[in-house]
LUMFI-633807 format. One record per residue: x negated, z negated, y of N, C-alpha, C, CB in turn. Coordinates in steps of 0.001 Angstrom, whole numbers, plus 500000, padded with zeros to 6 digits. Atoms other than C-alpha are relative to their C-alpha. Glycine has a CB too. Example, Ala and Ser with C-alpha at 12.3 -4.5 7.8 and 13.67 -1.06 7.14 Angstrom:
BEGIN
499110500000498810487700492200495500499100500000501200500992498754500027
500820500060498810486330492860498940500770499270501090499586501415500462
//
This chain:
BEGIN
499228499684499189500102500067499878498942499865501198501293499213499947
500969499733498749498590501227503481500601498798500874500136501733500823
499579500857499031498543498829506645500153500782501084499173498911500231
499910499588498913499167499520509956498939500457500563500470499284500591
501583499570499620496183501036512211499432498738500365499778501139501324
500745501421499429495514497395513600499791499077498528501217498984501349
500318500592501184495911495771510259498772500409499183501049500138499269
500594499125500897493649498661508490498833499349500793500358501734499882
501182500190499522490772497877510956499616498194499815500059500635501574
500286501383500766491371494069510306499597499882498805500968499259499906
500115500098501312491015494558506877498360500421499514501171500937499395
501678499567500280487500496441507025499232498835500688499446501673500801
500997501282499403486178493687509509500027498687498979500639499397501675
500322501462500561486993490998507014499106500293498682501519499055499576
501111499547501118485134493094504200498569499982500249500197501362499622
501279500048499847482364493365506158499254498646500858499773501278500614
500622501519499917481891489556506714500552499715501422498102499834499872
499518500118498301483521489855510475498376500015500627501094498140500520
501319499713499597479792491115511164500047500147501611499461501334499236
499963499844498657479196490629515051499737501261500351499208499195500625
500419498507499619477702494138515030501016501210499845498810500381499121
498839499226500565481114495356513805500491500533501245501131499148499145
499382499721498946482530497593516523501215501049499947499042500356500808
498807499332500144485828499319516846500417501217501530501150498622499774
499775499533498870486033502252519636501444500701499768498822500867500466
498807499557500186489999503191520071499955501073501113501107498901500051
499654498623499193490677506773521796501395500380499843499138501264499502
498317499034500061493909508444522894499613501126500238501340499720501158
500358498794499882493712511764521977501332500837499798498877500282499065
498585499117500278496894514083522572501332499013499612499724501139498554
498966500659500559499111511199521974499940498980498631500813501021499784
500622500862501147497466509771518913498968499052500293499424500819499016
500569500607500000495728506798518522498470500225499071500833499224499887
501147499552500753492041507078516894499231498919499917499267501121500539
501014501311500074489818504070515657498651500494499544500522498777498881
501093499648500924486468504788514944498883498670500161499299501622500463
500459501223500821484789501862513127498191500205499665501054499971498372
501406500118500207480871501245512832499212498797500215499468500853500698
501048500993499562477886498923512690498943500376500975499317499559498881
500833499486499128476128499229515917498542499982499669500225499401501120
501711500083500285472575498266514491499789500988498875499361498331499452
500335499101500998472900500851511759500260501626500548500903499588498684
499415498676499648474167504074513536498799500475500943501611499929500779
501037499301499174472199506669515729501246500196500998499050501493499304
499002499910499285474370506222518950500066501366500789500003498882500769
500049498602499266473423509864520285501024500555499026498386500904500093
499209499210500696475207511284517308501368499498500044499526500145498719
498624500589500081478111508770517527500609500577501368500009498227499887
499650499499498984478511509932521136500358501419500155499211499697500679
500335498892499760477719513399521199500785501098498973498569499946499970
499277499359501329479036514489517492501338499588499715499261499673498727
498841500426500712481924512222516991501141499522501364499505498622498819
498738500233499182483601510602520268500315501333500806499802498705501051
499924498833498977482959513817522498500929501183499484498485500600500280
499423499059501127484199516137519530501363499504499976499251499915498459
498664500212500083487380514284519140500767500021501278500188498836499373
499168500203498596488507513988522876500159501566500321499068499014501403
499769498659499577487974517749523046501181500739498993498525500789499962
499056499600501011490636518639520023501530499823500665499760499057498612
498528499945499301494180519712521101500612499209498697500784501827500403
499124501042500736495591518168517704499256499574498935501363500501499489
501111500882500664493350515801515664500929499668498852499329498576500936
499684500895501273493820514974512029498923499895499224501088500492499115
500996500371500742491838513733509335499461501417499336500482498872498998
500174498896500627491795517165507356499195501029501028501375500471499501
500861499013499126490958519115510677498539499483500376500780500284501392
501326500829499777488191516543511374498959500392498899500290498330499918
500970499720501113486633516840507833499470501574500050500764499681498537
500429498599499732486376520580508382498960500829501259501216500500500114
500801499521498413485020520757512073499036498969500586501183500212501334
500960500766499312483196517950512757498475500272499778500269498681499677
501507499569500459479451518759513309499214499115499495499204500491500987
500775501090500690478154516423511025499793500626498581500824498484499961
500268499357501292476599517524507616500806499254499090498510500019499572
499392501022501173478291514421505519500893499396500621499079498915499316
498721500397499611481829513620505518500374499407498692500961501156500572
499122500620500953484084511676503121501118499522500251499540499157499483
498606500412499867487591511186502947500209498617499148500992501222499463
499758501535500714488388507360501975501243500003499834499614498632500797
498764500315500322491678506729500418500448498234499977500134500708498638
499768501575500088491088502684500476498997499345500972499748499380498416
500807500737499204489760500025502770498583499549499606500687498983500269
501053500498500690487047499085500143499101501254500197500336499522498471
500781499115500119485917502411500017499356500350501624500767501096499226
500530499785498736485546502525503966498924499321500268500816499780500917
500913500974499380483715499567504449498589500163499078500708498359499963
501138499824500516481275500296501847498921501125500673500343500264498708
500671499052498925480385503557503781499424499653501409500926500916500304
500181500434498867480236501821506885498718499003499611501347499405500635
501201500951500359477833499215505297498813500610499908500139499313498761
501225499208500199475462502236504855499612500685501264500176501028498894
500409499551498558475571503304508364500737501234500180498379500251500235
499082498700499734478545505813508303500987499287501074500913500703498441
498929500518499190481223505505510713501300500370499784499796500254501200
498651499559500710484739505288509766500978500489501128500730498695499121
498852499803498734487696507042511818501192499962499120499934501601501034
498504500266500292491328506035511424500844500890500943500399498401500230
499347499288499100493932508266512851501517499431499768499752501597499790
499045500773500267497359506817513607501111500737499114500455499483501237
498967499323500939500184507540511203499468500806498829500854500944500794
500922499531501024497433508903508667499899499159498907498730500193500489
500314501146501288497220507143504997498261500124499587501130500512498309
501631499985500352493247508535504642499601499911501138499281501220499272
501301500176498883490436507588506610498717500955499589499377498237500002
501288498793500339487048509775507067498851499030500242499868501619501213
501115500732499640483888508415506848498877501055500538499523499129498750
500893499113499753481017510447508711498648499283500054500354500725501183
501288500430500383477376510020508010499122500139501445499414500961498678
500823499957499017475521509051511215498870498848500238500810500114501012
500950501135500216473002506410510090498651500661501009499606499727498074
501231499799499343469756505857512102499092499734498806499753499053501316
500905500016501148467169506239509212498854499246500341499598501346499552
501123500620499874464548503755508952499031500254499008500226498791500091
500988499766501077461513505144507134498751500202500324500284500993499266
501208499931499823457947505186507103499640501768499999499327499045498870
499966498596500031456535508819507829498946500272498490499358500700501668
500810499929501694454529510457504631498691499668500323499934501665499074
501842500388499823451186509257504041499103500160498573499745498068500497
500716499764501187448473509289501290500432498880499090498460500061500227
499559500622500794449218507757497942499036498755500000500197500765498880
500699501455499862447914503737497841499404499749498557501167498675500456
500106500696501422447981503208494069499465501038499256501392499440499312
500317498734500896447105506418492714499293500951500934501388500746499332
500605499324499185444060507829494217499477501185499412499145499287500570
500188498794500491443015511502493950499026500713500756501156500662499919
501135499360499040439815513711494975500668501373499912498194499938499435
499160498646499828441776517082494225501361500064499800499577500968499164
498441499853499904445515518112494731500532499378501038500723499507498883
499203500708498658448066516977497083499932498394500046501725500392499963
500088501481499630447758513615498707501170499484500319499154499708501074
498913500780499570451099513005499903500621499205498818501019500891500662
499541500819501046453078510514498003501728499727500734498809498434499761
498641500153499759456944509555498127500202499021500931500718499733498876
499630500908499164458571507147500644501090499085499712500217500571501010
498987500957500717461235504394500276501401500830500438499921498165500626
498400499578499390464235507024501576499971501019498887500288500717501905
500005499239500857465508508669498672500374501560500338500723499404499160
499617498747499579466698511568500595498796500679500361500965499970501075
501352499501499689463145512274501771499235500569498552499122498697500733
500743499787501146461831512040498344500863501138499361499791498653499095
499430499087500788464468514390496938499776501421500608501420499652499815
500338498630499595463501516935499599498442500199499975500584500297501448
501129499817500432459844516469498691499939500627498690499410498919500056
499827499339501225460698517173495010500588501333499971500720499237499227
499592498726499904462599520142495854498794501079500791501411499884500778
500973498963499273459606521701497892498736500423498855499259499174501556
500922499606500868457320521239494918500721500512498560499014498808499846
499037499119501053460223522597492252500862500425500418500557499507498970
498970499048499243461977525577493444500867500460498875499290501349500833
499273499629501339463609526120489739501334499727500495499586499109498567
498556500320500086467311526568490101500323499135499270500738500884499677
499471500785501109467965524782487245499820498373500046499326500535498762
500146501339499797466680521470488696501214499236500312499108499822500960
498660500288499659469555518948488602499448498447500805501234499939498453
499830501664499317469902515646490862501160499349499723499997499897501599
498536500392500109472686513827489477499765498302500771500674500053498019
499858501552499193473873510469491793500726499288499545500434499882501302
499281501172500477474890507230490498499497498919500710499894499760498548
499692501066499081475511504086491956499706498719498860501728500135500728
499809501324500898474205500310490412499778499197500970499060499690498706
499699501118499343474708497288491407501444499161500558499350500274500865
498767500505500051477682494867491387500046499781501838500128498509498834
499972500661498540477183493214495176499100500960500770499389498327500081
500634499215499210474371495220496491499977501129499583498942499671500267
500001498892500454474984498701495665498950500961500299501014500389500257
501008498995499784472158501225495411500149501318499265498752499445499659
499686498926500360471942504672495167498750500433498991500313500821501203
500899499589501397469961506168491923500304501676499907500668499031498306
500119498557500151469167509974491334499178500189498570499193500690501365
500645499419501426468574511343487659499761501292500402500973499981498568
500496498641499578466438514430488092499419500343498373498660499973501481
500425499214501359465501516795485224500173501578500291501048499528498602
499592498662500238465436520501484389500895500179499179499132500735499652
498610499878500972468730521487482865499701500589498733501195500947500631
500324499329500881467346523999480433498651499475499374500032501239500465
501104500634500731464288521984479650500157498881499162499122499639500816
499922501286500686465064518398479062500835499824499079500212499073500725
499366500189501063466392517365475933501216499092500596499073499410498872
498642500622499406470218516353476590500243498693499503501273500830499661
499872501627500362469981513200474113499523499216500870499339499536498812
500872501120499342467317511834476229500730499717501637498150500629500109
499216499782498631469485512923479601501144498848499661500703501813500289
498727500780500293472766511192478056499590498392500088500629500431498406
500493501223500265470711508307476951499533499202501296498926500181499045
500163500633498508469477507374480650501284499664500500499322500986501083
498913500156499187472560507922482015501311498747499467500549501548500077
499309501304500534474408505402479674499276498830500196500271500038498570
500904501157499672471707502895480077500348499623501352498459500326499889
499911500379498911472148503168483856501590499651500155499378500975500868
498598500203499787475998503108483762500332498762499162500870501280499602
499971501580500639475736499813481396499535499065500367499583499774498996
500659500862499338473860497959483666501293499435501146498568500756500623
499141500805499136476046494974485266499171498919500553501221499433499261
500872500976499673473885493372487614500628499787501582498306500484499795
499446500091498454474304491987491244499198501048500757499765498415500764
500872499151499401471154494067492441498922500444499446499659499585500948
501120499424500547468259496155491606499090500013501456500349501561499200
500863500358498761465497495514494286498903501306500256499106498427499679
500873498853499694463085498420493356499980500629498503498402499545500677
500287498956501282462292500984490458499528499192498968498860501211500251
500436500608500937459909498827488686500909499122499532498947499513500266
499195500764500519462767496219488207500907501012499148500652499145501045
498962499014500650465062499085487044499347500362498922500460501264500807
500719499826501119462416500143484575500190499015499043498750500106500276
499730500919501131462367496772483126501366499985499624499607498645500290
498759500225500614466223496630482655500210501048498916501108500013501022
499933498984500913465928500077481037499293499970498660499611501021500624
500859500110501006463352498982478478500620500075498685499304498873500141
499708499737501527463691499784474661499499498527499370499030501498499301
500650501185500407461608496273474002499689499150501167498792500302499243
500264500949498642461867493360476706498780499261499907501146498880500259
501007501311499974459289491000475255498805500643499608500364498659498936
501488499460500246456387493478474648499434500077501426499920501582499200
500870500232499010453449493332477228499475501519500574498836499035499410
500309498780499826453149496964477182501109500918500990499835500487498609
499207499494499223454755498941479885500770501523499390499166500096501249
499681498958500487457486501669478757500370501087500566500634499794499394
499675499126499265457985503681481421499047500277500942501062499759500446
501097499239499345455526505684483504500317499811501684500025501733499441
499684499894498817455892504990487319499151500594501095500295498952500241
500990499265499588454414507026489869500560500256501428499685501237499074
499366499805498477454578507729493762499302501199500542499736498643501094
500651498276499661452926511529493387501115500929499640498482500561498914
498944499116500218455456514261493781499163500892498822500559500851501494
500535498980500800452956516738491825499960499232498781498634500633500468
500111500681501427452718514116488888501455500186499449499523498267500054
498527499777500226456691514032488626500254501463499653500846499599501282
499648498634500291456820517716489138499516500704498612499477500761501114
500550499741501149454561518289485952500863499338499131498647499650499899
499495500422501275456243516036483690501391500551500043499934498418499757
498438499705500204459894517347484494499723501543499489501132499830501611
500440498888500261458314520574483903499879500226498129498638500048500885
500095500482501399457418519403480413500932499403499165499189499243499952
498751500226500782460891518336479621500252498558500282499879500332498387
499824501222500091460817514619480829500963499993501116498785499144500029
498990500210498742463378512843483181499522499113500974501363499438499609
500458500745498972462593511095486620501216499293500671499214500866500937
498905500949499629464908508343488223499475499440501170500380498902498930
500279500246498728464794507866491845500803498687500315500335501217500881
499436501262499767465653504454493339499956499887501572499203498822499212
500231500064498604466794504323496806499074498736500558501377499970500627
500660501014499397464615502056499284498495499632499065501121498736500101
501351500273500634461377502352496476499190501207500118500097499585498498
500898498889499598458677504683497119499342500539498490498741499396501189
500534499621500979457866504955493269501107500470498997499143499018499595
499012499432501134459689506995490349499792499871498864500213501185499964
499819500193501289460624506273486842499654501310499090501376499539499859
500185498260500616459281509208484617500186499011498305497721501273500485
499661500496501282460763508772480875500460501253499084501145498877500146
500433501134500681460594508946477831498354500326500375500525499927498240
501483499928499552456543508066478189499484499659498564499466498850501348
500964500429501025453853507798475541499050499051500545499263501142499418
501189500478499857450922505577475360498814500467500600499759499794499104
501057499345499490448586508121476289500208500707501430499623500932499001
499458499531498651450700509102479318499256499126501049501684499823500126
500570500965498886449198506191481177498347500123500460500231498465499413
501464499694499713445650507492480949499876501401500221499041499585498870
500072498612499384446240510823482433500149500119501445501004500838499442
499838499910498586446046511868485792500582501564500594498518499630500599
499460498873499496447280515163487730498366500746500146501069499712501515
501466499373500009443478515747488246499666500668498790498909498964500199
500491499585501704443029516414484594500606501423499796500757498806498589
499649498529499815444830519784485504499212500636501121501519500177500306
500617499351498777443038520471488652498370500260499627500205498931501419
501554499773500263439637520171487086499863500797498906499169498728499739
500243499339501219437971522300484715500270499229498448498570500381500153
499697500817501330438943521523480974498838499255499530500447500922498814
501038500946500274435628520294480356499602498859500466499187500424500063
499971501296499481435392517892482781500999498779499687500081500232501197
498689500756500158439092516765482217499691499297498344501577501244500132
500104500839501239438046515971478587499163499043499924499741500641498986
500882501081500021434985513972479440500649499028500636498736500231500551
499530501370498895436800511882481987501336499545498941500682500617502143
498957500650500702439823511383479474499055499246498965501188501055499344
500673501107501155437105510062476749499411498768500964498487500811498925
500756500983499182435569507858479533500845499093500205499429500424501236
498899500925499916438775506259480061500301499321498968501053500520500332
499720500638501309439847505569476623498770499184499683500318501069498838
501268500650500198436210504434475991499899498410500949498790501204500511
500006500911499102436512502247479026500862498791499609500370500585501182
499205500669500281439558500723477979499610499274498557501105500746500132
500489500673501509438197499968474342499005498916500492499114501220498796
501084501114499575435087497912476214500757498883500441498966500436501200
499539501246499188437485496241478419500856499073498925501018500486501414
499105500879500907439646494892475454499013499002499325500861500915498823
501083500648501304436885494126472672498536499776500401499855501117498631
501547500244499787433505493635474574499667498560500101499466500690501316
500304501552499879433727490102475526500459499243498714500795499332501314
499496500683501118435540489004472225498584500396498785501792500677499574
501029499888500773432631490833470507498857499129500275499658501215500009
500979501140499640430128488580472405500086498881499501499964499691501169
499900501248500332431802485750471420499998499827498686500980499462500510
499970500389501562432243486414467827498548500112499329501055501051499148
501250499294500095428582488039467655499065498348500007499708501352501528
500888501041499694426842484782469216500576498779499285499836499802501541
499587501491500809429135481952467410499633500353498766501672499432499973
500105499516501300429253483679464067498991500754499301500860500589499878
500618498896500478427125486751463388498648500414500774500993501057500032
500945499392499599424037486656465112498847500631499481499756499450500570
500825499384500834422243488111462382500126501728500124500347499415498582
499696498260499744423628491740463448499191500340501244501821500464500353
500714499105498643421701491803466759498228500252499479500081498754501871
501701500230500153417681492746466835499648498959500324499089500785500723
500741501514499670415430490013467120499500499865501347498688499698499076
500314500221498597414208491070470479501326499511501077499366501420500476
498898500238499160417938491023471955500430498609499741501111500994499784
499438501191500394418747488039470168499214498764500782499917499916498402
501260501113499315415361486159471740500514500137501419498031500540499855
499921499997499037416552487410474929501332499450500645499635501017500171
498515500524499732420310486100474639499614498467499673501392500754498886
500355501315500136418965482903473388499339499468501200499195499842498877
500768500427498343416387482498476524501239499671500990498966501575500861
498948500412498934419674483039478804500991499285499875500535500844500473
498964501007500348421914480873477213499518498484499607500772500583498817
500963501400500128419180478172476950500499498673500895498353500387500595
499906500948498812420521476177480056501603499986499827499292500588501652
498543500057499821424291476921479237500514498929498974500695501472499763
499241501145500944426147473696477993501405500225499465500152498692500790
498743499849500551429190475322476929500030500759498761500832500574500910
500181498830500680430183477278473896500150501483500461500717499853499107
499625498797499518430641481047474132501141500169500368499807500833499312
498428499600499395434284480936474181500335499622501289501146499368499222
499893500154498612434265478778477111499392500551500916499862499065500272
500807499388499226431772480463478740500718501368500330498654500088499363
499495498546500349433519483959478018501168499641501491500844500344497900
499050500255499027436769482566479510500040499220501303500767499578499421
499831500541498948435764480734482338499534501540501121499051498465499996
499927498965499218434161484162483654500862500977500165499231500445499877
499073499253499866436860485954482727501314499881501178500339499953498802
499407500677498998438963483764484750499701500385501388499728498753499833
500956500266498806436556483905487572500289501551500782498100499646499437
499822498736499342436877487754487910501796500267499977499011501265499091
498868499736499722440772487774487439500542499279501419500685499692498832
500004500785498548440820485167490404499628500846501389498847498785499900
500542499167498664438606487457492814501018501462499984497995500469499811
499454498601499646440528490824492019501928499294500455499784501429498158
498741500209499524443975488672492465499952499724501674500613498789499158
500113500517498386442838486989495922499500501475500607498635498478500340
500221498859499365441353490383496754501123500825500461499269500678499258
498767498951499755444639492232496456501099499466500858500706500424498620
498862500669499098446845489658498502499376500064501288500447498403499615
500524500256498439444279489413501376500338501674500599497907499440500102
499792498607499329444404492434503994498535500737499536500246499877501911
500706498865500618442582495685502920498392499453500320500482501651500765
501244499735499758438957495367504539499562498448499617499691500649501537
500562501609500285438708491256503984500066499941498269501260498540500854
500085499957501598439890491934500081499136500692499593501053500435499299
501079499226500490437219494659499682498874498925500112499740501414500846
501159501075499955434592492110501147499994499058498905500054499159501250
499869501352500887435841489197498972499663500333498747501416499323499934
500430499713501320435818491208495859498406500250499958500803501243499477
501502499455500254432208492549496469499188498797500025499415501103501154
500891501239499891430590489457497889500382499012499342499825499513501206
499536501413500464432701486806496340499135500241498409502107499731499949
500443499597501523431682488636492898498416499799499807500381501695499663
501715500320499917427789488536493804499413498561500072499399500641501336
500356501530499739427744485155495112500442499072498871500707499465501345
499613501111501088429732483293492453499300500315498691501646499939499708
500851499684501220428020485424489521498396499209500189499856501840499891
501569500215499809424485484566490997499737498238499830499469500646501780
499835501386499846425458480998491605500193499246498545501233499777500958
499584500303501126427192480695488249498735499779498779500991501074499744
501263499735500891423728481741486390498915499213500478499534501491499983
500880500481499486421719479688488629500283498393499449499983500398501493
499600501031500291423792476680487909499855499442498459501137500099500451
500114500169501125423644477139484377501207500149498988499481498965500016
498612500123500702427353477628483653500115501380499264501343499732501124
499973498861500902426704481164482156498774500420499815500776501067500408
501423499252499940424110483615481036500141501191500873499454500509498512
500454498866499534422789486729482620500709501244499404498626500007499790
499520499189500754423913488931479567501651500046500011499405499707498797
498540500130499965427622487581479690500594500897501709500360497998499905
499265499227498760427954488732483515499878501450499858499372499627501456
500118498820500411426983492163482341500886500450499275499063500165499519
499047499393500842429612492382479778501232499939500541500036499474498760
498635499965499358432493491004481668500057501025501325500389498434500462
499825499318498717431671493108484746500264501335499223498649499942501179
499790498599500696431684496325482177501470499547499570498789500498498581
498734500385500338434957494575480935500904500550501151500080498457499793
499397500187498760436295494301484341500306501707500412498898499048501113
500104498856499557435466497835485176500508500969498950498717500193500423
498943499205500952436926499426482145501427500066500280499995499451498688
498822500257499976440181498108482817500621500372501083500165498918499777
499335499632499112440328499579485915499865501653500208499641499164501060
500092498306500403439642503271484743501520500454499651498888500342498436
498493499917500351443502503200483813500645500476501214500663498592499530
499729499782498358445165505257486633501506498987500087500320502098500534
498675500531500159448393503172485559499637498514500623500618500055498313
500318501289499655448374499696487642500549499114498789500612499633501427
499797501091500939450406498159484998499593500036498863501079499718499826
500665499698501096448710499640482104498688498995499843499663501492500083
501211500888499686445558498145483717500212498465499887499538500285501432
499633501438499658447203494838484293499968499607498295501732499754501006
499762500729501191448140494529480688498577500146498994501433500634499283
501013499925500689444832495596479363498955498885500295499554501239500153
500802500999499362443242492833481296500493498988499296500064499834501503
499483500804500613445627490263479718499585499808498683501067500191500111
500215500210501800444926491287476024498849499706499770500219501218498998
501395500558500554441417490285476267499982498381499635498813500267501193
500207501357500107442039486621476406500685499501498597500589499288501299
499653500161501299444001486336473087499117500365499171501028500548499702
500916499238500949441550488467471370498641498823500145499628501898500615
501019501035499800438532486146472805500435498772499083499883499582501601
499827501314501127440310483063471182499838500378498521501568499305500074
499892499607501216440832484894468155498622500237499324500820501114500004
501713500089500637436851485750467766499684498660500211498690501002500844
500662501257500035436147482243468713500174499176498592500545499184501186
499549500587501304438179481227465566499288500138498820501148500444499689
500075499080501270437678484013462921498646500794500193501380501103499866
500964498946499919434731485735464429500136501441500051499342499855499125
499542498826499968434632489516463797501317500320499008498862500783499738
498656499792500599437685489041461363501074499723500986500205499122498780
498864500206499054439737487710464136499953500798500883500125498842500581
499778498466499608438804491120466056500830500712499512499079500740499835
499089498666500639440056493073463597501496499541499577499209500675498459
498520500452500197443113490807463096500877500161501096500096498610499666
499487499773498632443767491199466875500484501683500018498690499600501206
499992498717499972443159494923466591501237500605499030498600500427499618
498829499172501076445670495436463382501385499350500590499793499551497957
499022500406499497448157493373465191500516500741501069499807498911500252
499661499110498948448039495227468154500421501336499762499022500089500770
499669498779500565448115498399466443501200500363499214499099500253499320
498938499981500685451151497532464317501009499708501077499953499098498836
498648500307499101453015496289467382499959501261501029499945498311500941
500073498658498975452228499615469249500801501221498927497957500536500484
499122499497500704453543501397466298501373499910499879499683499834499217
498304500670499992456841499543466529500692500516501045500180498311500220
499637499735498576457314500486470288500819501439500129498589500025500918
499640498475499764459428503271471403500394500011501612501422500576498915
499559499820498753460304504734474734501196500908500314498978500400500647
499106499282499994463597505898475469500643500494498461499515500946500824
499699499580501300464075505941471805498947500621499233501022500836500043
500901499082500584461050508037471384498570499277499739499876501262500953
501044500430500552457867507211469295499104499607501222499460501000499039
501142500137498827455237505290471773498826500490500167499638498965500157
500994500093500140452225506043470237499774501796499372499737498630499208
499975498433500208453194510163469747499319500494501018501371500691499961
499440499508501340451747512450468901498779499633499261500479501671499870
500844500628501014449197510119467140500807499741498801499370498716500494
499052500395501301452176508610465072501304500296500917499847498121499229
500308498951501600454030510799464112499317501050500461501455500747499070
501098499315499558451143513020463985500683501343500338498795500055498937
499769498810499745451527516179465916498803500773500594501076500000500759
501305499324499694448419518560465981500374500544501449499530501258498829
499652499280498625450081520737468640499908499198501035501323500560500097
499907500876498560450357517914471299498758499336500083501240498814500103
501195500693499944447007516459470592499117500343501200499304500228498789
500451499156499087445949518700473541500566499143501115500441501536499863
498975500587498584448585516806476219499424498540499877502140500054499803
500102501500499984447207513322475016498350499763500005500832499261498579
501796500562499987443210512886474090499029501236500405499362499430498176
500775499216499648441769516163474960500364500857500927499610500476499146
499444499128499192441917518887477470499131501330499534499923499519501581
500496498952500300441519522404476689500258501307500877500342500098498819
499485499157499012441670525729478508501592500213500008499314501278499839
498903499774499598444741526827480091500915500788498855499795500648501231
499469499117500908445623529323477746500685499696498840499175500662499664
499509501052501288446403526873474789501086499255500619498753498814499386
498809501067499544449165525237476791501108501202500554499413498654501482
498959499063499987451785528242476331501430499245499399499497501318499094
498719500718500397454192525557474840499878498807500325500381500023498656
499736501161499405455698522643476136499624498792498966501472500022500458
499929501167500945455017519137474233501126499678498871500022498937500825
498872500200500991457204518849471216500401498654500085499638500327498554
499830501720500261456847514726471689501489499851500714498552498805500944
498871500090498726459351515484474852501371500812499309499332500984501703
498964499322501004461756517788472327500736500764501499501230498638498789
499776498910499191462100520407475175501045500831499356498762500747500252
499261499153500422465040522598474843499238501489499831501114499936500867
500904498922500075462912525440475873498860499604500228500228500996500758
501620500638500107459356524890474659499197501265500574499380499545498137
501213498822499707457635528395476021499685499739501439500514501772499790
500295500169498454456110527986479089499468501595500241498658498603500420
500524498108499999454322531880478967499241500451498712498691500438501396
500598499507501375452841534197476500498730499777500108500200501456499603
501605500184500286449649533327475027499523501145499936499545499298498750
500734498819499791448835536943474365500002500223501030500264500991499465
500172499214498613449539538086477785498957499171500846501523500136500892
501043500953499435447313534915478984498691500353499613500213498601499589
501229499724500722444683536084476486499217501308500663500383500252498421
500601498827499140444375539577478308499234499924501172500912500734500406
500391499778498538442161540409481048499873501429500218498657499294500403
500105498648499403442026543579482866499632500040501332501176500699499907
500579499772498668439993544327485911500683501367500762498343500179499792
499429499133499253441115546706488607499924501425499457499472499869501230
500372498412500255439121549794487501500039500171498335498252500444500681
499773499668501402440306549167483663501069500953499805500293498826499228
//
């Protein structure tokens, strides 16, 4: 049941909690009363004056349908209820009610507050585009469309959040992305019943297949070219309004060690860099536990000269190797966390100077040995080789339980930790797809997308891991042909 004009305005004001910035402009237009409702802190007042109020004054016969057709504003929406109208006004739209008409009209005149396009902060690149996404979902969609001009690009709008409603866009290439994956994403989003979602990283946790695992199951990126590359390979992206990062799914374990630079560099260099990243991760997890295990239980595996050097280095250390290793690892994590929370320049100084000073002081005071300082430094450097911040943090945390296992069981404890870790990874899925693919289940054709990088002519097919509808990228035979102009 509809109210009178006055009651409709009062009802909208009530649903906006009688905000002091809620305004109502009443206009007399050819014998009809027109109410224009808005929140003054959210709108562009020039648009309101020139494109709404002035336009209504000039009309001979004003009606909701006529305004919806002719208003010089791109986004308009006819509202049937005051709930709908209040929602749009809360998002920076202006509401229009006309005397004796049941429907209202919402027009978008929001004053967008967003930062300018800047260089990516969390994903550094040497080659390739440097631009990153922003907190505006409209700007992000515009950036994506500049990167992908395919007419099959789909951007489906959804809304999540019971109290604080948030716009979400599911993006994919219609004839490439697997339909089952698309429907799974939509279903999980539609089944979310939560008051609010503050960021894409929070949404990724809500969509996880496995809540209690330490490993991230969806890739977060702020690079448009990385999203475009994954969409063209059959994956799905999820934009969240007010978040500068995009969720990419389904994801494999090896996706967290890939960068778009692997595409821009020659295949030989890309393969070497991927190998360095994987080796760095292995060192980061197992180097410190290996030191603890060998020094505590298996000194016989070391050459005599090296064993003598380590013995001299540890001669003044009062702690067992496990306490020594945990103390240094904790110190490194403390420096990293402090550097991340301080202003950029101060944080860099804290990380470099603090590491040198504390390391030298710890050795001089006899709290640790020189050899362990080198090992912990290598472990810390190895964790930073991961292009993904989430995976890097996961790797750093994994060191601690394996160090404890090495202290109790020696090399056997390291193998037990590795076995448990491998078993856990084999059980994980991302959007219902195997997390360790293409290693398990093994797909030889997809190894070139995970562990190595081959010449471009070998990438004529999209990775089968993503189950693309259209797996063909280009003709391998045509790519293998080379003809000069004089042939």
